[in-house]
C-alpha positions in Angstrom: -41.1 102.6 98.7 -41.0 99.6 100.9 -43.4 99.5 103.8 -40.7 99.3 106.4 -39.1 102.5 105.1 -42.2 104.4 106.3 -42.1 103.1 109.8 -40.2 105.4 112.1 -39.3 105.2 115.8 -40.9 108.5 116.7 -43.7 110.7 115.4 -41.6 113.7 114.7 -41.3 115.0 111.1 -37.6 114.1 110.9 -36.6 111.6 108.3 -36.1 107.9 109.2 -32.3 108.2 109.2 -32.3 111.0 111.8 -34.9 109.2 114.0 -33.0 105.9 113.9 -29.8 107.7 114.9 -31.6 109.3 117.9 -33.2 106.1 118.9 -30.0 104.1 119.1 -28.2 106.9 120.9 -31.1 106.7 123.5 -31.0 102.9 124.0 -27.3 102.4 123.5 -26.6 101.8 127.3 -29.2 99.0 127.5 -28.9 97.6 124.0 -26.6 94.6 124.7 -28.7 93.6 127.7 -31.9 93.8 125.8 -30.5 92.0 122.8 -29.6 89.0 124.9 -32.8 89.1 126.8 -35.0 89.4 123.8 -33.4 86.6 121.9 -32.6 84.5 125.0 -29.0 84.5 123.8 -29.7 82.8 120.5 -28.5 85.9 118.6 -24.9 84.7 119.3 -25.6 81.5 117.4 -27.2 83.5 114.6 -24.0 85.5 114.2 -21.9 82.3 114.3 -23.9 80.8 111.3 -23.6 84.1 109.4 -19.9 84.3 110.1 -19.3 80.8 108.8 -21.0 81.8 105.5 -18.7 84.9 105.2 -15.7 82.6 105.7 -16.3 81.0 102.3 -14.7 84.1 100.7 -11.8 84.3 103.2 -12.0 88.1 103.5 -9.0 90.1 104.5 -10.7 93.5 104.6 -14.4 93.5 105.8 -17.0 96.2 106.3 -19.6 95.8 109.0 -22.5 98.1 108.2 -24.8 99.1 111.1 -22.2 97.7 113.4 -23.9 98.9 116.6 -22.0 97.9 119.7 -19.5 95.9 117.8 -20.3 92.3 118.7 -20.4 91.0 115.1 -17.3 93.0 114.1 -15.3 91.5 117.0 -16.6 87.9 116.2 -15.7 88.3 112.5 -12.1 89.5 113.3 -11.5 86.8 116.0 -12.6 83.9 113.8 -11.7 85.1 110.3 -8.6 87.0 111.3 -9.5 90.0 108.9 -9.3 93.7 109.2 -12.7 95.0 110.1 -14.2 98.5 109.6 -17.5 99.2 111.4 -19.8 101.9 110.4 -23.0 103.1 112.2 -25.2 106.2 112.4 -25.1 106.2 116.3 -22.2 107.6 118.2 -23.8 106.3 121.3 -23.6 102.7 120.0 -20.1 103.2 118.7 -18.9 104.5 122.1 -19.9 101.1 123.5 -18.2 99.3 120.6 -14.9 101.2 120.9 -14.8 100.3 124.7 -15.2 96.6 124.0 -12.4 96.8 121.3 -10.1 98.7 123.7 -10.6 96.2 126.5 -9.7 93.4 124.1 -6.8 95.4 122.7 -8.0 95.0 119.1 -7.7 98.7 118.0 -5.2 97.8 115.2 -7.6 95.3 113.7 -11.0 96.8 114.2 -11.9 100.4 113.7 -15.2 102.2 113.9 -16.6 105.3 112.4 -19.9 107.2 112.3 -21.5 107.3 108.8 -24.6 106.7 106.8 -24.6 103.5 104.7 -26.7 105.2 102.1 -23.7 107.4 101.2 -20.4 105.9 102.4 -17.1 107.6 102.0 -15.3 104.5 100.8 -14.0 104.0 97.3 -15.6 101.5 95.1 -14.3 97.9 95.3 -12.7 98.4 98.8 -13.8 95.4 100.7 -13.7 91.5 100.3 -17.0 91.2 102.2 -19.8 93.3 103.7 -22.0 92.3 106.6 -25.1 93.8 108.1 -26.6 92.3 111.3 -30.0 93.4 112.3 -29.7 96.7 110.4 -31.4 96.6 107.0 -34.8 97.3 108.3 -33.5 100.6 109.7 -32.4 101.8 106.3 -34.4 104.8 105.1 -34.0 103.5 101.5 -33.2 99.8 101.4 -32.5 99.6 97.6 -30.0 102.5 97.9 -28.3 100.8 100.9 -27.8 97.6 98.8 -26.5 99.6 95.8 -23.9 101.3 98.1 -22.8 97.9 99.6 -22.5 96.5 96.1 -20.4 99.5 95.1 -17.8 99.1 97.9 -17.5 95.3 97.4 -14.7 93.9 95.3 -15.7 91.6 92.4 -16.3 88.1 93.8 -16.9 89.6 97.3 -19.8 88.5 99.5 -22.7 90.5 101.2 -24.1 88.7 104.2 -27.3 90.2 105.8 -28.6 88.9 109.1 -32.0 90.1 109.8 -35.0 89.4 112.0 -38.1 88.0 110.3 -41.5 86.6 111.1 -42.4 82.9 111.3 -44.5 81.5 108.6 -46.2 78.9 110.7 -49.5 80.2 112.0 -49.3 78.4 115.4 -45.7 79.6 116.0 -46.7 83.1 114.6 -49.4 83.4 117.4 -46.8 83.0 120.2 -44.2 85.1 118.4 -46.6 88.0 118.1 -47.6 87.7 121.7 -43.9 88.0 122.7 -42.9 90.6 120.1 -45.8 92.9 120.2 -46.5 92.9 124.0 -43.7 91.5 126.1 -40.7 93.0 124.3 -42.1 96.6 124.3 -43.0 96.3 128.0 -39.7 95.0 129.2 -37.8 97.3 126.7 -39.4 100.4 128.0 -38.7 99.5 131.6 -35.0 98.8 130.9 -34.2 101.6 128.5 -36.9 104.2 129.3 -37.6 104.6 125.6 -41.1 103.1 124.9 -41.1 104.2 121.2 -37.9 102.2 120.4 -39.3 98.9 121.5 -42.6 99.5 119.7 -40.7 100.3 116.6 -38.7 97.0 116.8 -41.6 94.5 116.2 -43.3 96.9 113.8 -40.2 97.2 111.6 -39.6 93.4 111.7 -43.2 92.7 110.4 -42.8 95.2 107.7 -39.2 94.5 106.4 -39.0 92.7 103.0 -38.5 89.0 103.7 -37.6 85.8 101.8 -37.8 86.2 98.0 -38.8 89.8 98.3 -35.5 90.7 100.0 -33.6 88.6 97.5 -35.3 90.5 94.6 -34.0 93.8 96.0 -30.5 92.2 96.3 -30.6 91.1 92.7 -31.8 94.5 91.5 -28.7 96.0 93.1 -26.5 93.7 91.1 -25.9 90.7 93.4 -25.8 87.2 92.0 -26.2 83.8 93.6 -28.6 85.3 96.1 -29.8 82.8 98.8 -31.8 82.9 102.1 -31.5 80.6 105.1 -34.2 80.8 107.8 -33.2 80.1 111.4 -35.0 79.3 114.6 -38.5 78.6 113.2 -38.2 81.6 110.9 -37.4 84.2 113.5 -34.2 85.1 111.8 -33.1 85.0 108.2 -29.6 85.1 106.6 -29.3 86.6 103.1 -26.2 86.2 101.0 -25.2 87.5 97.6 -22.0 87.7 95.5 -20.8 90.7 93.4 
């Protein structure tokens, strides 16, 4: 078991999947504000870099796992002109996503549904590409999540994972830890009212497999040509693999 799989938002005895669902239902109204504030808006650029990598396979039908409030799904459709299906555990997050899509009148091109990425309803080889933005560390079983994403990909399709990571430089790491371990939990609890959620965030980032360790999990699931690109001094990493 990976260390991050043992880290849960709350102390109850429920499994990680149930706790992650409850956490995102709780913070859904504040999620977009906190996302922009925590990253100082750089997350928009991270998604742009990831989207350009996905463009290499020119997907027509794309699955966005852990789609959250739908920002990445909307960007992927707008720039790649593909049909996007978004799946997420949290109905609270999906309600926000559906409102965004309705306001932009994109309901025919982007659809959302509640579901667990560890046991998806989709047939094998259904999608040209699969994306995950800031969601892998919330998987209860990371290896099983990658196996499922591999299953639903068509041969030659791309998986693109955008995930937060920790800087390797000690000097940068000092200031990163100060921000992530103290400032973010304090501000997050004030805005959302959920202290546990924003304590879980930095703990899960520190524990999630990173670099070659993440690539090894992807390879074990069957992916080939696996690569990692670190962004913004190592605060974010993009992982790609081909079926």
